[in-house]
C-alpha positions as a Markdown table, in Angstrom:
| # | Residue | x | y | z |
|---|---|---|---|---|
| 1 | Unk | 91.9 | 112.3 | 80.0 |
| 2 | Unk | 94.8 | 114.9 | 81.0 |
| 3 | Unk | 92.7 | 116.5 | 83.6 |
| 4 | Unk | 91.9 | 113.1 | 85.2 |
| 5 | Unk | 95.5 | 112.0 | 85.3 |
| 6 | Unk | 96.3 | 115.7 | 86.8 |
| 7 | Unk | 93.9 | 115.1 | 89.4 |
| 8 | Unk | 95.0 | 111.5 | 90.5 |
| 9 | Unk | 98.2 | 113.0 | 90.9 |
| 10 | Unk | 97.2 | 116.2 | 92.9 |
| 11 | Unk | 95.5 | 113.8 | 95.1 |
| 12 | Unk | 98.1 | 111.2 | 96.1 |
| 13 | Unk | 101.2 | 113.5 | 95.5 |
| 14 | Unk | 101.8 | 113.6 | 99.4 |
| 15 | Unk | 101.5 | 110.2 | 100.6 |
| 16 | Unk | 104.9 | 109.7 | 101.6 |
| 17 | Unk | 103.6 | 111.5 | 104.6 |
| 18 | Unk | 102.8 | 108.5 | 105.9 |
| 19 | Unk | 105.8 | 107.4 | 106.5 |
| 20 | Unk | 106.7 | 110.5 | 108.4 |
| 21 | Unk | 106.1 | 109.9 | 112.2 |
| 22 | Unk | 102.9 | 112.3 | 113.4 |
| 23 | Unk | 105.3 | 113.4 | 116.0 |
| 24 | Unk | 107.1 | 114.8 | 113.2 |
| 25 | Unk | 104.2 | 116.5 | 111.5 |
| 26 | Unk | 102.5 | 117.8 | 114.3 |
| 27 | Unk | 105.2 | 119.5 | 116.0 |
| 28 | Unk | 104.3 | 122.7 | 117.6 |
| 29 | Unk | 108.4 | 123.7 | 118.2 |
| 30 | Unk | 110.6 | 124.8 | 115.4 |
| 31 | Unk | 111.7 | 121.8 | 113.5 |
| 32 | Unk | 115.2 | 120.0 | 114.1 |
| 33 | Unk | 117.5 | 119.1 | 111.2 |
| 34 | Unk | 116.5 | 115.1 | 111.8 |
| 35 | Unk | 112.8 | 116.5 | 111.5 |
| 36 | Unk | 113.7 | 118.0 | 107.8 |
| 37 | Unk | 115.5 | 115.5 | 107.0 |
| 38 | Unk | 112.6 | 112.8 | 108.1 |
| 39 | Unk | 110.0 | 115.6 | 106.6 |
| 40 | Unk | 112.6 | 115.8 | 103.2 |
| 41 | Unk | 112.0 | 111.7 | 102.5 |
| 42 | Unk | 108.2 | 111.8 | 101.8 |
| 43 | Unk | 108.8 | 112.8 | 98.2 |
| 44 | Unk | 110.6 | 109.4 | 97.4 |
| 45 | Unk | 109.0 | 107.5 | 100.0 |
| 46 | Unk | 105.5 | 108.4 | 98.1 |
| 47 | Unk | 106.5 | 107.3 | 94.5 |
| 48 | Unk | 108.2 | 104.2 | 96.3 |
| 49 | Unk | 104.5 | 103.4 | 97.8 |
| 50 | Unk | 103.2 | 103.8 | 94.6 |
| 51 | Unk | 105.4 | 102.2 | 92.1 |
| 52 | Unk | 104.4 | 98.8 | 92.6 |
| 53 | Unk | 100.4 | 99.7 | 92.0 |
| 54 | Unk | 99.7 | 98.2 | 88.6 |
| 55 | Unk | 99.0 | 100.3 | 85.7 |
| 56 | Unk | 99.4 | 103.9 | 87.8 |
| 57 | Unk | 100.3 | 106.4 | 84.7 |
| 58 | Unk | 103.8 | 107.8 | 84.9 |
| 59 | Unk | 102.9 | 110.9 | 85.4 |
| 60 | Unk | 101.7 | 110.6 | 89.2 |
| 61 | Unk | 104.8 | 109.0 | 90.2 |
| 62 | Unk | 106.6 | 111.6 | 88.9 |
| 63 | Unk | 104.3 | 114.6 | 90.5 |
| 64 | Unk | 104.5 | 112.8 | 93.7 |
| 65 | Unk | 108.6 | 112.6 | 93.8 |
| 66 | Unk | 109.3 | 116.0 | 91.6 |
| 67 | Unk | 106.8 | 118.6 | 93.6 |
| 68 | Unk | 109.3 | 119.7 | 95.8 |
| 69 | Unk | 112.3 | 120.4 | 92.9 |
| 70 | Unk | 112.4 | 123.6 | 92.0 |
| 71 | Unk | 113.6 | 125.5 | 88.8 |
| 72 | Unk | 116.9 | 126.7 | 90.1 |
| 73 | Unk | 117.6 | 123.1 | 91.6 |
| 74 | Unk | 117.5 | 124.2 | 95.1 |
| 75 | Unk | 114.6 | 121.6 | 95.8 |
| 76 | Unk | 114.3 | 118.3 | 96.9 |
| 77 | Unk | 115.0 | 115.0 | 97.3 |
| 78 | Unk | 116.9 | 115.2 | 93.7 |
| 79 | Unk | 117.7 | 118.8 | 93.3 |
| 80 | Unk | 116.9 | 119.0 | 89.8 |
| 81 | Unk | 116.1 | 121.9 | 87.6 |
| 82 | Unk | 113.3 | 122.5 | 85.8 |
| 83 | Unk | 113.5 | 121.7 | 82.8 |
| 84 | Unk | 113.5 | 118.2 | 83.9 |
| 85 | Unk | 110.3 | 118.5 | 86.1 |
| 86 | Unk | 107.3 | 117.3 | 84.5 |
| 87 | Unk | 105.2 | 120.5 | 83.1 |
| 88 | Unk | 102.6 | 118.8 | 86.4 |
| 89 | Unk | 105.0 | 118.8 | 88.8 |
| 90 | Unk | 105.8 | 122.7 | 88.1 |
| 91 | Unk | 101.9 | 123.1 | 88.5 |
| 92 | Unk | 102.2 | 120.7 | 91.9 |
| 93 | Unk | 104.9 | 123.0 | 93.4 |
| 94 | Unk | 103.0 | 125.9 | 92.6 |
| 95 | Unk | 99.8 | 124.9 | 94.1 |
| 96 | Unk | 101.3 | 122.5 | 97.1 |
| 97 | Unk | 103.5 | 126.0 | 98.0 |
| 98 | Unk | 100.4 | 128.0 | 97.8 |
| 99 | Unk | 98.3 | 125.7 | 100.5 |
| 100 | Unk | 101.4 | 125.6 | 102.7 |
| 101 | Unk | 101.7 | 129.1 | 103.0 |
| 102 | Unk | 97.8 | 129.9 | 103.6 |
| 103 | Unk | 97.1 | 126.8 | 105.5 |
| 104 | Unk | 97.5 | 126.5 | 109.8 |
| 105 | Unk | 100.1 | 124.0 | 111.2 |
| 106 | Unk | 100.8 | 123.4 | 114.1 |
| 107 | Unk | 104.6 | 125.1 | 114.0 |
| 108 | Unk | 103.0 | 128.0 | 112.7 |
| 109 | Unk | 101.7 | 131.4 | 114.8 |
| 110 | Unk | 100.5 | 132.7 | 111.5 |
| 111 | Unk | 99.6 | 132.1 | 107.8 |
| 112 | Unk | 99.4 | 134.2 | 104.4 |
| 113 | Unk | 96.3 | 135.5 | 103.3 |
| 114 | Unk | 95.4 | 134.4 | 99.4 |
| 115 | Unk | 96.4 | 137.5 | 98.5 |
| 116 | Unk | 100.0 | 137.7 | 100.2 |
| 117 | Unk | 100.6 | 134.0 | 98.9 |
| 118 | Unk | 100.1 | 135.0 | 95.3 |
| 119 | Unk | 102.5 | 138.0 | 96.0 |
| 120 | Unk | 105.1 | 135.5 | 97.1 |
| 121 | Unk | 104.7 | 133.2 | 94.5 |
| 122 | Unk | 105.3 | 136.0 | 92.1 |
| 123 | Unk | 108.2 | 137.1 | 93.5 |
| 124 | Unk | 109.9 | 133.6 | 93.3 |
| 125 | Unk | 108.2 | 133.0 | 89.7 |
| 126 | Unk | 111.6 | 131.9 | 87.4 |
| 127 | Unk | 113.9 | 131.5 | 89.7 |
| 128 | Unk | 111.9 | 128.6 | 92.2 |
| 129 | Unk | 108.3 | 128.8 | 90.4 |
| 130 | Unk | 107.5 | 128.2 | 86.5 |
| 131 | Unk | 106.1 | 131.8 | 85.7 |
| 132 | Unk | 103.3 | 130.1 | 83.5 |
| 133 | Unk | 102.3 | 128.1 | 86.1 |
| 134 | Unk | 102.0 | 130.6 | 88.7 |
| 135 | Unk | 100.0 | 132.8 | 86.4 |
| 136 | Unk | 97.4 | 130.0 | 85.6 |
| 137 | Unk | 97.1 | 129.3 | 89.4 |
| 138 | Unk | 96.3 | 133.3 | 90.0 |
| 139 | Unk | 93.8 | 133.3 | 87.5 |
| 140 | Unk | 91.8 | 130.2 | 88.8 |
| 141 | Unk | 92.1 | 132.1 | 92.1 |
| 142 | Unk | 90.6 | 135.0 | 90.9 |
| 143 | Unk | 87.6 | 133.0 | 89.4 |
| 144 | Unk | 87.2 | 132.7 | 93.2 |
| 145 | Unk | 87.8 | 135.5 | 94.7 |
| 146 | Unk | 88.8 | 138.6 | 92.3 |
| 147 | Unk | 90.4 | 140.3 | 95.0 |
| 148 | Unk | 92.4 | 137.4 | 95.9 |
| 149 | Unk | 95.3 | 138.2 | 93.5 |
| 150 | Unk | 96.0 | 141.9 | 94.9 |
| 151 | Unk | 96.3 | 142.6 | 98.5 |
| 152 | Unk | 93.1 | 144.3 | 99.5 |
| 153 | Unk | 93.6 | 148.0 | 101.1 |
| 154 | Unk | 91.0 | 147.0 | 103.9 |
| 155 | Unk | 88.6 | 144.0 | 103.7 |
| 156 | Unk | 84.7 | 145.2 | 104.6 |
| 157 | Unk | 83.6 | 144.1 | 107.6 |
| 158 | Unk | 80.6 | 142.6 | 105.5 |
| 159 | Unk | 82.4 | 140.0 | 103.7 |
| 160 | Unk | 83.2 | 137.9 | 106.8 |
| 161 | Unk | 80.6 | 135.1 | 106.7 |
| 162 | Unk | 78.9 | 135.3 | 103.4 |
| 163 | Unk | 78.9 | 132.1 | 101.4 |
| 164 | Unk | 80.2 | 132.6 | 97.9 |
| 165 | Unk | 79.8 | 129.1 | 97.1 |
| 166 | Unk | 77.1 | 125.8 | 96.0 |
| 167 | Unk | 77.1 | 124.1 | 99.0 |
| 168 | Unk | 77.5 | 119.6 | 98.4 |
| 169 | Unk | 75.4 | 117.5 | 101.1 |
| 170 | Unk | 78.4 | 115.1 | 102.5 |
| 171 | Unk | 78.6 | 112.7 | 105.6 |
| 172 | Unk | 82.0 | 112.6 | 107.0 |
| 173 | Unk | 83.5 | 112.6 | 110.2 |
| 174 | Unk | 85.7 | 115.5 | 111.2 |
| 175 | Unk | 88.2 | 116.7 | 113.8 |
| 176 | Unk | 87.7 | 120.6 | 114.5 |
| 177 | Unk | 90.1 | 122.7 | 115.9 |
| 178 | Unk | 89.1 | 126.2 | 117.2 |
| 179 | Unk | 91.2 | 128.8 | 116.6 |
| 180 | Unk | 91.3 | 132.3 | 118.3 |
| 181 | Unk | 93.4 | 135.5 | 117.1 |
| 182 | Unk | 95.6 | 137.4 | 119.9 |
| 183 | Unk | 97.2 | 140.1 | 118.4 |
| 184 | Unk | 99.3 | 138.5 | 115.3 |
| 185 | Unk | 98.9 | 135.1 | 116.9 |
| 186 | Unk | 96.4 | 132.3 | 116.5 |
| 187 | Unk | 95.9 | 130.3 | 119.7 |
| 188 | Unk | 94.0 | 126.8 | 119.5 |
| 189 | Unk | 91.2 | 125.9 | 122.2 |
| 190 | Unk | 90.6 | 122.1 | 122.8 |
| 191 | Unk | 89.6 | 120.3 | 119.4 |
| 192 | Unk | 86.3 | 118.3 | 119.5 |
| 193 | Unk | 84.9 | 115.5 | 116.8 |
| 194 | Unk | 81.8 | 116.4 | 114.6 |
| 195 | Unk | 80.0 | 115.2 | 111.6 |
| 196 | Unk | 80.4 | 117.7 | 108.3 |
| 197 | Unk | 77.2 | 117.3 | 106.5 |
| 198 | Unk | 77.8 | 119.6 | 103.4 |
| 199 | Unk | 80.9 | 121.3 | 101.8 |
| 200 | Unk | 81.4 | 124.1 | 99.3 |
Protein backbone atom coordinates (compact mmCIF):
# COMPACT_ATOMS: atom_id res chain seq x y z
CA UNK A 1 0.00 0.00 0.00
CA UNK A 2 2.84 2.39 0.82
CA UNK A 3 4.63 1.67 -2.46
CA UNK A 4 1.42 2.28 -4.38
CA UNK A 5 0.98 5.64 -2.61
CA UNK A 6 4.56 6.63 -3.42
CA UNK A 7 4.18 5.53 -7.04
CA UNK A 8 1.09 7.70 -7.43
CA UNK A 9 2.76 10.67 -5.71
CA UNK A 10 5.79 10.33 -7.96
CA UNK A 11 3.66 10.23 -11.10
CA UNK A 12 1.67 13.41 -10.36
CA UNK A 13 4.14 15.52 -8.35
CA UNK A 14 4.83 17.89 -11.28
CA UNK A 15 1.23 18.23 -12.49
CA UNK A 16 1.36 21.96 -11.65
CA UNK A 17 3.59 22.51 -14.68
CA UNK A 18 0.45 22.36 -16.84
CA UNK A 19 -0.19 25.87 -15.52
CA UNK A 20 3.24 27.17 -16.57
CA UNK A 21 3.40 28.69 -20.05
CA UNK A 22 4.92 26.41 -22.66
CA UNK A 23 7.12 29.31 -23.76
CA UNK A 24 8.78 29.24 -20.33
CA UNK A 25 9.15 25.46 -20.14
CA UNK A 26 10.71 25.35 -23.62
CA UNK A 27 12.73 28.59 -23.39
CA UNK A 28 16.27 28.23 -24.69
CA UNK A 29 17.62 31.42 -23.14
CA UNK A 30 18.31 31.97 -19.45
CA UNK A 31 15.05 32.28 -17.52
CA UNK A 32 14.14 35.78 -16.33
CA UNK A 33 13.06 36.58 -12.77
CA UNK A 34 9.44 36.59 -13.96
CA UNK A 35 9.96 33.20 -15.63
CA UNK A 36 11.37 31.75 -12.42
CA UNK A 37 8.47 33.19 -10.43
CA UNK A 38 6.01 31.45 -12.77
CA UNK A 39 7.97 28.21 -12.69
CA UNK A 40 8.21 28.21 -8.90
CA UNK A 41 4.42 28.46 -8.67
CA UNK A 42 3.97 24.92 -10.00
CA UNK A 43 4.08 23.00 -6.66
CA UNK A 44 1.32 25.08 -5.07
CA UNK A 45 -0.73 25.18 -8.26
CA UNK A 46 -0.38 21.43 -8.64
CA UNK A 47 -1.58 20.81 -5.08
CA UNK A 48 -4.52 23.18 -5.63
CA UNK A 49 -5.37 21.31 -8.82
CA UNK A 50 -5.35 17.91 -7.08
CA UNK A 51 -7.08 18.95 -3.84
CA UNK A 52 -10.67 18.54 -5.20
CA UNK A 53 -9.94 14.97 -6.38
CA UNK A 54 -12.10 12.66 -4.29
CA UNK A 55 -10.31 10.20 -1.99
CA UNK A 56 -6.84 11.36 -3.06
CA UNK A 57 -4.43 10.41 -0.26
CA UNK A 58 -2.92 13.28 1.71
CA UNK A 59 0.64 12.12 0.97
CA UNK A 60 0.08 12.75 -2.75
CA UNK A 61 -0.87 16.37 -2.05
CA UNK A 62 2.06 16.75 0.35
CA UNK A 63 4.60 15.49 -2.20
CA UNK A 64 3.13 17.68 -4.94
CA UNK A 65 3.42 20.73 -2.68
CA UNK A 66 6.74 19.94 -0.96
CA UNK A 67 9.02 18.34 -3.57
CA UNK A 68 11.03 21.56 -4.04
CA UNK A 69 11.42 22.23 -0.32
CA UNK A 70 14.87 21.69 1.19
CA UNK A 71 16.08 20.55 4.62
CA UNK A 72 17.65 23.93 5.37
CA UNK A 73 14.55 25.93 4.44
CA UNK A 74 15.92 27.33 1.17
CA UNK A 75 13.34 25.59 -1.03
CA UNK A 76 9.95 26.72 -2.28
CA UNK A 77 7.02 27.46 -2.24
CA UNK A 78 6.85 27.68 1.57
CA UNK A 79 10.50 27.63 2.63
CA UNK A 80 9.80 24.97 5.27
CA UNK A 81 12.60 22.99 6.90
CA UNK A 82 13.18 19.27 6.80
CA UNK A 83 11.44 18.38 10.03
CA UNK A 84 8.17 19.67 8.54
CA UNK A 85 8.51 17.76 5.25
CA UNK A 86 6.86 14.40 4.64
CA UNK A 87 9.47 11.61 4.20
CA UNK A 88 8.18 10.94 0.69
CA UNK A 89 8.64 14.62 -0.15
CA UNK A 90 12.28 14.27 0.90
CA UNK A 91 12.70 11.27 -1.39
CA UNK A 92 10.93 12.99 -4.28
CA UNK A 93 13.21 16.02 -3.82
CA UNK A 94 16.23 13.77 -4.34
CA UNK A 95 14.84 11.91 -7.36
CA UNK A 96 13.45 15.08 -8.97
CA UNK A 97 16.80 16.86 -8.57
CA UNK A 98 18.64 13.83 -9.99
CA UNK A 99 16.31 13.93 -13.00
CA UNK A 100 16.86 17.67 -13.47
CA UNK A 101 20.65 17.22 -13.36
CA UNK A 102 20.75 14.33 -15.84
CA UNK A 103 18.03 15.48 -18.29
CA UNK A 104 18.60 17.64 -21.32
CA UNK A 105 16.43 20.74 -21.10
CA UNK A 106 15.98 23.43 -23.78
CA UNK A 107 17.96 26.03 -21.78
CA UNK A 108 20.87 23.65 -20.99
CA UNK A 109 23.89 23.07 -23.22
CA UNK A 110 25.18 20.09 -21.23
CA UNK A 111 23.99 17.55 -18.70
CA UNK A 112 25.41 15.53 -15.79
CA UNK A 113 26.26 11.87 -15.91
CA UNK A 114 24.50 9.67 -13.34
CA UNK A 115 27.73 9.51 -11.34
CA UNK A 116 28.17 13.29 -11.32
CA UNK A 117 24.55 13.81 -10.26
CA UNK A 118 24.96 11.34 -7.37
CA UNK A 119 28.18 13.15 -6.35
CA UNK A 120 26.36 16.51 -6.26
CA UNK A 121 23.48 15.09 -4.25
CA UNK A 122 25.92 13.64 -1.74
CA UNK A 123 27.71 16.99 -1.44
CA UNK A 124 24.43 18.66 -0.47
CA UNK A 125 23.14 15.82 1.72
CA UNK A 126 22.46 17.13 5.20
CA UNK A 127 21.93 20.70 4.02
CA UNK A 128 19.45 20.46 1.15
CA UNK A 129 18.74 16.73 0.90
CA UNK A 130 18.05 14.01 3.43
CA UNK A 131 21.24 11.87 3.60
CA UNK A 132 19.30 8.61 4.02
CA UNK A 133 17.19 9.38 0.95
CA UNK A 134 20.28 10.25 -1.10
CA UNK A 135 21.92 6.95 -0.18
CA UNK A 136 18.70 5.02 -0.83
CA UNK A 137 18.58 6.50 -4.34
CA UNK A 138 22.30 5.86 -4.89
CA UNK A 139 21.79 2.22 -3.87
CA UNK A 140 18.92 1.85 -6.35
CA UNK A 141 21.10 3.36 -9.09
CA UNK A 142 23.91 0.99 -8.13
CA UNK A 143 21.58 -1.95 -8.79
CA UNK A 144 20.97 -0.60 -12.31
CA UNK A 145 24.64 0.11 -13.01
CA UNK A 146 27.32 -0.42 -10.33
CA UNK A 147 29.57 2.18 -11.99
CA UNK A 148 27.04 5.00 -11.82
CA UNK A 149 27.60 5.93 -8.19
CA UNK A 150 31.30 6.56 -8.68
CA UNK A 151 32.82 8.52 -11.56
CA UNK A 152 34.73 6.00 -13.70
CA UNK A 153 38.18 6.99 -14.94
CA UNK A 154 37.20 6.01 -18.47
CA UNK A 155 34.06 4.62 -20.09
CA UNK A 156 34.92 1.66 -22.33
CA UNK A 157 33.61 2.15 -25.86
CA UNK A 158 32.17 -1.36 -25.93
CA UNK A 159 29.59 -0.39 -23.25
CA UNK A 160 27.80 1.94 -25.63
CA UNK A 161 24.80 0.57 -27.49
CA UNK A 162 24.41 -2.54 -25.34
CA UNK A 163 21.06 -3.33 -23.75
CA UNK A 164 21.14 -4.04 -20.03
CA UNK A 165 17.43 -4.37 -19.30
CA UNK A 166 14.47 -6.37 -20.51
CA UNK A 167 12.27 -4.56 -23.03
CA UNK A 168 8.46 -4.49 -23.00
CA UNK A 169 6.06 -4.06 -25.91
CA UNK A 170 4.22 -0.73 -26.00
CA UNK A 171 2.54 1.35 -28.67
CA UNK A 172 3.06 5.02 -27.98
CA UNK A 173 3.47 8.12 -30.18
CA UNK A 174 6.67 10.04 -29.44
CA UNK A 175 8.50 13.18 -30.47
CA UNK A 176 12.17 12.49 -31.15
CA UNK A 177 14.79 15.18 -30.60
CA UNK A 178 18.08 14.28 -32.28
CA UNK A 179 21.20 15.68 -30.58
CA UNK A 180 24.79 15.78 -31.76
CA UNK A 181 27.83 16.56 -29.66
CA UNK A 182 30.05 19.50 -30.61
CA UNK A 183 32.90 19.80 -28.12
CA UNK A 184 31.26 20.31 -24.72
CA UNK A 185 27.90 21.37 -26.17
CA UNK A 186 24.85 19.54 -27.51
CA UNK A 187 23.29 20.75 -30.76
CA UNK A 188 19.67 19.84 -31.50
CA UNK A 189 18.68 18.86 -35.02
CA UNK A 190 15.13 19.03 -36.39
CA UNK A 191 12.74 16.91 -34.26
CA UNK A 192 10.50 14.30 -35.85
CA UNK A 193 7.52 12.14 -34.89
CA UNK A 194 7.80 8.42 -34.25
CA UNK A 195 6.08 5.48 -32.58
CA UNK A 196 7.66 3.65 -29.68
CA UNK A 197 7.20 -0.12 -30.00
CA UNK A 198 9.19 -1.26 -26.98
CA UNK A 199 10.64 0.22 -23.81
CA UNK A 200 13.07 -0.89 -21.10
